[in-house]
DRENDO-1510 file (C-alpha; in Angstrom, 1 decimal, always signed):
<recs>
REC; n; res; u; v; w
REC; 1; ARG; +27.0; +78.4; +3.3 .
REC; 2; LYS; +29.7; +75.8; +1.6 .
REC; 3; GLU; +28.8; +73.3; +4.7 .
REC; 4; ASP; +25.2; +73.1; +3.6 .
REC; 5; PHE; +25.7; +72.9; -0.2 .
REC; 6; THR; +28.2; +69.9; +0.1 .
REC; 7; PHE; +25.5; +68.3; +2.7 .
REC; 8; PHE; +22.6; +68.8; +0.7 .
REC; 9; ARG; +24.9; +67.7; -2.6 .
REC; 10; SER; +25.7; +64.2; -0.5 .
REC; 11; LYS; +22.0; +64.0; +0.3 .
REC; 12; ILE; +20.9; +63.9; -3.5 .
REC; 13; GLU; +24.1; +61.4; -4.2 .
REC; 14; PHE; +23.0; +59.0; -1.9 .
REC; 15; TRP; +19.2; +59.1; -2.7 .
REC; 16; GLU; +20.3; +59.1; -6.7 .
REC; 17; ALA; +22.1; +55.9; -5.7 .
REC; 18; MET; +19.4; +54.3; -4.0 .
REC; 19; VAL; +17.1; +54.7; -6.6 .
REC; 20; LYS; +19.7; +53.5; -8.9 .
REC; 21; GLU; +20.1; +50.5; -6.9 .
REC; 22; GLU; +16.6; +49.7; -6.4 .
REC; 23; TYR; +16.3; +47.9; -9.9 .
REC; 24; VAL; +18.6; +45.3; -11.1 .
REC; 25; VAL; +16.4; +44.4; -14.5 .
REC; 26; GLU; +14.3; +46.7; -16.6 .
REC; 27; MET; +12.5; +45.6; -19.7 .
REC; 28; LEU; +11.4; +48.2; -22.0 .
REC; 29; SER; +9.0; +47.7; -24.6 .
REC; 30; VAL; +10.5; +44.1; -25.6 .
REC; 31; SER; +9.3; +42.0; -28.2 .
REC; 32; LYS; +10.1; +38.9; -30.1 .
REC; 33; SER; +8.7; +37.0; -33.1 .
REC; 34; PHE; +9.4; +34.1; -34.7 .
REC; 35; ALA; +8.3; +34.5; -38.9 .
REC; 36; GLU; +4.3; +35.0; -38.5 .
REC; 37; VAL; +4.6; +34.3; -34.6 .
REC; 38; CYS; +4.9; +36.6; -31.6 .
REC; 39; ALA; +6.6; +35.1; -28.7 .
REC; 40; VAL; +7.1; +38.5; -26.7 .
REC; 41; LYS; +4.8; +41.4; -27.5 .
REC; 42; GLU; +5.5; +44.8; -25.8 .
REC; 43; GLY; +7.0; +42.9; -22.5 .
REC; 44; ASN; +7.6; +45.2; -19.5 .
REC; 45; PHE; +8.9; +45.1; -16.1 .
REC; 46; ASN; +11.4; +46.4; -13.3 .
REC; 47; LEU; +12.6; +43.2; -11.4 .
REC; 48; LYS; +14.4; +44.4; -7.6 .
REC; 49; LYS; +17.1; +42.4; -6.0 .
REC; 50; GLY; +16.1; +40.4; -3.0 .
REC; 51; GLU; +13.1; +38.8; -5.1 .
REC; 52; ILE; +12.4; +35.5; -6.9 .
REC; 53; HIS; +9.8; +35.8; -9.7 .
REC; 54; SER; +8.1; +33.0; -11.8 .
REC; 55; LEU; +6.6; +32.6; -15.1 .
REC; 56; ILE; +3.7; +30.4; -15.7 .
REC; 57; GLY; +1.7; +29.9; -18.7 .
REC; 58; GLU; +0.9; +26.7; -21.3 .
REC; 59; ASN; +3.7; +25.4; -23.5 .
REC; 60; GLY; +3.8; +27.5; -26.4 .
REC; 61; ALA; +2.8; +30.9; -24.4 .
REC; 62; GLY; +6.8; +32.3; -25.0 .
REC; 63; LYS; +8.3; +31.7; -21.8 .
REC; 64; THR; +11.3; +30.3; -22.8 .
REC; 65; SER; +11.5; +33.5; -26.1 .
REC; 66; LEU; +11.6; +35.6; -22.9 .
REC; 67; LEU; +14.1; +33.8; -20.9 .
REC; 68; LYS; +16.6; +33.5; -23.9 .
REC; 69; THR; +15.8; +37.4; -24.4 .
REC; 70; ILE; +17.0; +37.8; -21.1 .
REC; 71; ALA; +19.8; +35.9; -20.8 .
REC; 72; THR; +21.1; +37.1; -24.1 .
REC; 73; ILE; +20.6; +34.1; -25.8 .
REC; 74; LEU; +18.2; +35.6; -28.6 .
REC; 75; PRO; +18.4; +39.3; -29.8 .
REC; 76; ILE; +16.1; +42.0; -29.0 .
REC; 77; GLN; +14.0; +42.7; -31.8 .
REC; 78; THR; +12.3; +45.7; -30.4 .
REC; 79; GLY; +12.6; +47.7; -27.3 .
REC; 80; ASN; +15.7; +47.4; -24.7 .
REC; 81; ILE; +17.0; +45.5; -21.5 .
REC; 82; GLN; +19.3; +47.1; -18.6 .
REC; 83; VAL; +20.5; +44.8; -16.4 .
REC; 84; ASP; +22.5; +46.1; -13.1 .
REC; 85; GLY; +22.4; +49.4; -15.3 .
REC; 86; LYS; +24.3; +48.4; -17.8 .
REC; 87; ASN; +22.5; +48.4; -21.7 .
REC; 88; TYR; +22.1; +45.4; -23.8 .
REC; 89; ASN; +23.0; +46.9; -26.9 .
REC; 90; ASP; +26.1; +48.7; -25.5 .
REC; 91; SER; +27.7; +46.2; -22.9 .
REC; 92; ILE; +26.4; +42.6; -23.8 .
REC; 93; GLN; +29.5; +40.8; -22.5 .
REC; 94; GLU; +29.2; +42.7; -19.5 .
REC; 95; ILE; +25.7; +41.7; -18.7 .
REC; 96; ARG; +26.8; +38.4; -19.6 .
REC; 97; ASN; +29.1; +38.0; -17.1 .
REC; 98; ILE; +27.2; +38.5; -14.2 .
REC; 99; ILE; +24.1; +36.3; -15.8 .
REC; 100; GLY; +23.5; +32.6; -14.5 .
REC; 101; TYR; +21.7; +31.0; -17.0 .
REC; 102; LEU; +20.2; +27.4; -16.7 .
REC; 103; PRO; +18.3; +26.4; -20.4 .
REC; 104; GLN; +15.3; +24.7; -20.3 .
REC; 105; LYS; +17.5; +21.5; -22.0 .
REC; 106; PHE; +21.3; +21.6; -20.3 .
REC; 107; GLU; +23.8; +20.1; -22.7 .
REC; 108; PHE; +27.5; +20.6; -22.1 .
REC; 109; PHE; +30.9; +18.6; -23.4 .
REC; 110; ASN; +30.1; +15.2; -22.2 .
REC; 111; ASN; +34.0; +14.3; -21.7 .
REC; 112; LEU; +34.3; +17.2; -19.0 .
REC; 113; THR; +34.1; +16.2; -15.1 .
REC; 114; VAL; +31.3; +17.8; -12.9 .
REC; 115; TYR; +34.7; +19.6; -11.0 .
REC; 116; GLU; +36.0; +20.6; -14.7 .
REC; 117; THR; +33.0; +21.7; -15.5 .
REC; 118; LEU; +32.0; +24.2; -13.2 .
REC; 119; ASP; +35.7; +25.4; -13.5 .
REC; 120; TYR; +35.2; +25.8; -17.3 .
REC; 121; ILE; +31.6; +28.3; -16.7 .
REC; 122; LEU; +33.5; +30.6; -13.6 .
REC; 123; SER; +36.1; +31.3; -17.1 .
REC; 124; LEU; +33.6; +31.6; -18.9 .
REC; 125; LYS; +32.3; +34.4; -16.4 .
REC; 126; LYS; +35.6; +36.0; -16.1 .
REC; 127; ILE; +36.1; +35.4; -12.2 .
REC; 128; LYS; +39.3; +37.1; -11.2 .
REC; 129; ASP; +39.7; +34.7; -8.0 .
REC; 130; ASN; +43.1; +33.0; -7.3 .
REC; 131; PRO; +42.8; +29.5; -7.2 .
REC; 132; GLN; +42.1; +28.5; -4.4 .
REC; 133; ASN; +39.1; +30.6; -4.1 .
REC; 134; LYS; +37.8; +29.2; -7.1 .
REC; 135; ARG; +38.5; +25.2; -6.0 .
REC; 136; LYS; +36.7; +26.7; -2.5 .
REC; 137; GLU; +33.4; +28.4; -4.3 .
REC; 138; ILE; +33.3; +24.9; -6.6 .
REC; 139; TYR; +33.8; +22.8; -3.7 .
REC; 140; GLU; +31.0; +24.4; -1.8 .
REC; 141; ILE; +28.4; +24.7; -4.5 .
REC; 142; ILE; +28.8; +21.1; -5.4 .
REC; 143; GLU; +28.1; +20.1; -1.8 .
REC; 144; LYS; +25.7; +22.5; -1.9 .
REC; 145; ILE; +23.7; +20.0; -5.0 .
REC; 146; ASN; +24.8; +16.6; -3.4 .
REC; 147; LEU; +27.3; +15.5; -6.0 .
REC; 148; GLN; +29.9; +15.2; -3.8 .
REC; 149; GLU; +30.6; +11.6; -5.0 .
REC; 150; LYS; +30.4; +12.6; -8.9 .
REC; 151; ILE; +32.9; +15.0; -8.4 .
REC; 152; ASN; +35.6; +13.5; -11.0 .
REC; 153; SER; +32.9; +11.9; -12.5 .
REC; 154; LYS; +32.5; +12.8; -16.5 .
REC; 155; ILE; +29.0; +14.6; -17.7 .
REC; 156; ASN; +28.3; +11.1; -20.0 .
REC; 157; ASN; +28.2; +8.9; -16.7 .
REC; 158; LEU; +25.9; +11.0; -14.9 .
REC; 159; SER; +22.0; +9.9; -14.6 .
REC; 160; GLY; +19.6; +12.3; -15.7 .
REC; 161; GLY; +18.7; +14.0; -11.8 .
REC; 162; MET; +22.6; +14.4; -11.5 .
REC; 163; LYS; +22.4; +16.4; -14.6 .
REC; 164; GLN; +20.3; +18.8; -13.7 .
REC; 165; ARG; +21.6; +19.1; -9.9 .
REC; 166; LEU; +24.7; +20.2; -12.3 .
REC; 167; ALA; +23.0; +22.3; -14.8 .
REC; 168; ILE; +21.8; +24.1; -11.6 .
REC; 169; ALA; +25.4; +24.6; -10.1 .
REC; 170; GLN; +26.5; +26.3; -13.0 .
REC; 171; ALA; +23.9; +28.8; -13.1 .
REC; 172; LEU; +24.5; +30.0; -9.5 .
REC; 173; ILE; +28.4; +29.8; -8.9 .
REC; 174; GLY; +30.1; +32.8; -10.0 .
REC; 175; ASP; +28.1; +35.1; -8.0 .
REC; 176; SER; +25.7; +36.0; -10.5 .
REC; 177; LYS; +23.6; +38.9; -9.8 .
REC; 178; LEU; +20.5; +37.8; -12.5 .
REC; 179; ILE; +19.7; +33.9; -12.1 .
REC; 180; ILE; +17.6; +32.7; -14.8 .
REC; 181; LEU; +16.2; +28.6; -14.5 .
REC; 182; ASP; +14.0; +27.8; -16.9 .
REC; 183; GLU; +12.5; +24.6; -15.7 .
REC; 184; PRO; +14.9; +23.8; -13.1 .
REC; 185; THR; +13.3; +20.5; -11.2 .
REC; 186; VAL; +12.6; +18.4; -14.2 .
REC; 187; GLY; +14.0; +15.8; -13.4 .
REC; 188; LEU; +14.8; +15.8; -9.6 .
REC; 189; ASP; +13.5; +13.3; -7.0 .
REC; 190; PRO; +11.0; +14.9; -4.3 .
REC; 191; GLY; +14.2; +14.9; -2.0 .
REC; 192; GLU; +16.2; +17.1; -4.2 .
REC; 193; ARG; +13.1; +19.5; -5.3 .
REC; 194; LEU; +12.9; +20.6; -1.6 .
REC; 195; ARG; +17.1; +21.0; -1.5 .
REC; 196; PHE; +16.6; +23.0; -4.7 .
REC; 197; ARG; +14.0; +25.6; -3.0 .
REC; 198; ASN; +16.3; +25.8; +0.0 .
REC; 199; LEU; +19.2; +26.6; -1.6 .
REC; 200; ILE; +17.0; +29.1; -4.1 .
REC; 201; ASN; +16.1; +30.7; -0.7 .
REC; 202; GLU; +20.0; +31.1; +0.3 .
REC; 203; TYR; +21.0; +32.7; -3.2 .
REC; 204; GLU; +17.7; +35.2; -3.1 .
REC; 205; LYS; +19.4; +37.8; -0.9 .
REC; 206; ASN; +21.1; +40.7; -3.1 .
REC; 207; ARG; +20.2; +39.1; -6.8 .
REC; 208; ILE; +17.3; +38.4; -8.7 .
REC; 209; ILE; +16.0; +35.0; -9.4 .
REC; 210; ILE; +13.8; +34.3; -12.3 .
REC; 211; ILE; +12.2; +30.7; -12.1 .
REC; 212; SER; +10.0; +29.5; -15.1 .
REC; 213; THR; +7.9; +26.0; -14.4 .
REC; 214; HIS; +4.9; +24.0; -14.4 .
REC; 215; ILE; +5.3; +22.7; -11.2 .
REC; 216; ILE; +2.9; +25.0; -9.2 .
REC; 217; SER; +3.7; +23.8; -5.4 .
REC; 218; ASP; +7.7; +24.7; -6.1 .
REC; 219; ILE; +6.5; +28.4; -6.7 .
REC; 220; SER; +4.1; +28.8; -3.9 .
REC; 221; ILE; +6.6; +28.0; -1.7 .
REC; 222; LEU; +9.2; +30.0; -3.5 .
REC; 223; CYS; +7.6; +33.3; -4.7 .
REC; 224; GLU; +5.3; +35.8; -2.6 .
</recs>
């Protein structure tokens, strides 16, 4: 009957949608080399929404190279990566718009203020919210990283720990679906490290977060 067929088709579409939404990041046999050194060899994984994943390894093990590849900073040499169903080879700019990335060493325009930096990052991510909503989001993330008193301060006038907190904020802002953090707690005092862990737990829902760090205590608390 037509009714049965329609019901059956809707069930199939439902389960197809469930399968499609199951993974945010799929990495298929990705390799990356520098001259004679292989930084990433045959990398394969599937990462689900709502989870925090960690990378732990010795210096030179390839953690940063892997994160830069996922973040589209380094090109894929072999294999493929998909983010939210989009292929790196075909949709790199769309993928960049949904990624929040904290590099191991954060460098930005020193003459910009904290507010201007976050506003610029939102523009790069092509966020189309009206000015009031953008302003609200910027003020909210500034409060979460405890930089309210430095909102109009230029980057070159911030301490190392403050710069690191701003670097974390620019990775989180813009409702990114994939958040990549390379050594995020470097330069943070114990109180700010605790604030960071609470913030990441808050952002975990409906996102995927990848963290590389040498601080095992942070990872043991954040990752199951």
